[in-house]
C-alpha positions as CSV (number, residue, x, y, z in Angstrom):
1,M,0.0,0.0,0.0
2,R,2.7,2.4,1.0
3,G,4.6,2.1,-2.3
4,E,1.4,2.5,-4.2
5,S,0.5,5.9,-2.6
6,G,4.1,7.1,-3.2
7,L,3.6,6.2,-6.9
8,N,0.3,8.2,-7.0
9,A,2.0,11.2,-5.4
10,L,4.8,11.0,-8.0
11,S,2.4,10.9,-10.9
12,A,0.7,14.1,-9.6
13,C,4.1,15.8,-9.3
14,P,4.4,19.0,-11.3
15,V,7.7,17.7,-12.8
16,Q,5.8,15.2,-14.8
17,G,4.0,17.9,-16.8
18,V,7.3,19.7,-17.5
19,I,9.0,16.5,-18.6
20,D,6.1,15.7,-20.9
21,V,6.7,19.1,-22.7
22,I,10.5,19.3,-22.8
23,S,11.0,15.6,-23.6
24,K,9.7,16.2,-27.2
25,K,12.6,15.9,-29.7
26,W,12.9,19.5,-30.7
27,A,11.5,21.3,-27.6
28,L,14.7,22.1,-25.8
29,L,16.4,23.2,-29.0
30,I,13.5,25.5,-29.9
31,V,13.6,27.1,-26.4
32,A,17.4,27.6,-26.7
33,V,17.3,29.1,-30.2
34,V,14.4,31.4,-29.6
35,G,16.0,32.5,-26.3
36,S,19.3,33.2,-28.1
37,Y,17.6,35.5,-30.6
38,G,14.9,37.1,-28.5
39,K,12.1,37.2,-31.1
40,M,12.0,34.9,-34.2
41,R,9.7,34.3,-37.0
42,Y,8.6,30.7,-38.0
43,N,10.9,30.5,-41.0
44,E,13.9,31.8,-39.1
45,I,13.4,29.1,-36.5
46,L,13.1,26.5,-39.3
47,R,16.3,27.7,-40.9
48,Q,18.2,27.6,-37.6
49,L,17.1,24.1,-36.7
50,K,18.3,22.1,-39.7
51,G,16.5,18.8,-40.0
52,I,13.2,19.7,-38.3
53,S,10.1,19.3,-40.5
54,P,7.6,22.2,-40.8
55,K,4.9,20.0,-39.1
56,S,7.2,19.1,-36.2
57,L,8.1,22.8,-35.7
58,A,4.5,23.9,-35.8
59,D,3.3,21.2,-33.4
60,T,6.1,21.8,-31.0
61,L,5.6,25.6,-31.0
62,K,1.9,25.0,-30.4
63,S,2.6,22.7,-27.5
64,L,5.2,25.1,-26.0
65,E,2.7,28.0,-26.3
66,E,0.0,25.9,-24.6
67,H,2.4,25.3,-21.7
68,N,3.3,29.1,-21.4
69,I,6.9,28.6,-22.5
70,I,6.7,30.3,-25.9
71,R,4.7,33.4,-26.7
72,R,3.2,33.8,-30.1
73,E,2.5,37.3,-31.3
74,A,0.5,37.8,-34.5
75,F,0.5,41.2,-36.1
76,N,-2.5,42.5,-38.2
77,E,-0.4,43.3,-41.3
78,I,-0.4,42.3,-44.9
79,P,1.4,39.9,-45.4
80,P,0.6,38.5,-41.9
81,R,3.5,38.4,-39.5
82,V,3.9,36.2,-36.4
83,E,6.8,36.3,-34.0
84,Y,7.8,33.9,-31.3
85,S,9.6,34.7,-28.1
86,L,10.1,33.1,-24.7
87,T,7.7,33.9,-21.8
88,Q,9.1,34.5,-18.4
89,D,8.8,30.8,-17.6
90,G,10.5,30.0,-21.0
91,A,13.4,32.2,-20.1
92,K,13.8,30.5,-16.8
93,L,13.6,27.1,-18.5
94,R,16.3,28.2,-21.0
95,K,18.6,29.4,-18.2
96,A,18.1,26.0,-16.5
97,I,18.9,23.9,-19.6
98,I,22.0,25.8,-20.7
99,P,24.3,23.5,-18.6
100,L,22.6,20.4,-20.0
101,L,23.1,21.7,-23.6
102,Q,26.7,22.5,-22.9
103,W,27.2,19.1,-21.4
104,A,25.7,17.4,-24.5
105,V,27.9,19.5,-26.8
106,D,31.0,18.7,-24.7
107,R,30.3,15.0,-25.1
108,S,29.6,15.2,-28.8
109,Q,32.2,14.8,-31.5
110,E,30.5,17.6,-33.4
111,K,31.6,20.9,-31.9
112,D,29.7,23.1,-34.3
113,C,26.2,23.3,-32.7
114,V,23.5,25.7,-33.7
115,I,22.8,26.7,-30.1
116,L,26.4,27.5,-29.3
117,R,27.0,29.3,-32.6
118,A,24.0,31.5,-31.8
119,A,25.2,32.2,-28.3
120,R,28.8,33.0,-29.4
121,A,27.7,35.2,-32.3
122,H,25.3,37.2,-30.1
123,H,27.1,37.3,-26.8
124,G,26.7,40.8,-25.3
125,M,24.0,41.9,-27.8
126,S,20.5,42.8,-26.6
127,A,17.6,40.6,-27.9
128,Q,16.5,43.4,-30.2
129,Q,20.0,43.8,-31.7
130,R,20.3,40.0,-32.2
131,Y,16.9,40.0,-33.9
132,L,17.7,42.9,-36.2
133,S,21.2,41.5,-37.1
134,E,19.8,38.1,-38.2
135,R,16.7,39.3,-40.1
136,P,17.2,39.8,-43.8
137,P,16.0,43.2,-45.0
138,R,12.5,43.2,-46.3
139,R,11.9,43.1,-50.0
140,G,12.4,46.6,-51.5
141,A,14.3,47.8,-48.4
142,C,17.6,49.6,-48.5
143,T,20.2,49.4,-45.8
144,S,21.6,52.6,-44.4
145,S,25.1,53.1,-43.1
146,S,23.8,52.2,-39.6
147,G,22.9,48.8,-40.9
148,R,19.1,49.4,-40.4
149,A,16.7,48.8,-43.3
150,S,14.7,51.7,-44.5
151,R,12.0,51.9,-47.2
152,H,12.2,54.3,-50.1
153,R,9.2,55.0,-52.3
154,R,9.7,55.0,-56.0
155,P,8.9,58.3,-57.7
């Protein structure tokens, strides 16, 4: 009896819900990449995580959003624009998993990891600076000497 009640208490443990979410194949990598860049669009995440299928990315983003780890912000523009960022809980999760990701990279033969590349390339930059530095200029946009895109109307 005693062992059975201990089992029931463990199944009700809040850790179980977290493990269900982060144990998905791409979940930790999505949290790490989005956290490295601050805000990202769907195709930017897809480009960073080579090997993930569009369906897997969409399903995982939806699951992370449902569990309040990822924030999805849709803008009422034409064409429609959606940006993903970490919630406060997502940022805490990312901070907690950095040692795990570092440990995995240290054990791996492959030292060129998308997560570590992103962290090294953007160390010391604000999330907004990282986001602007990685986004390609919009179609029809010109880049000024400051590196920012600006729109010019045709006469």
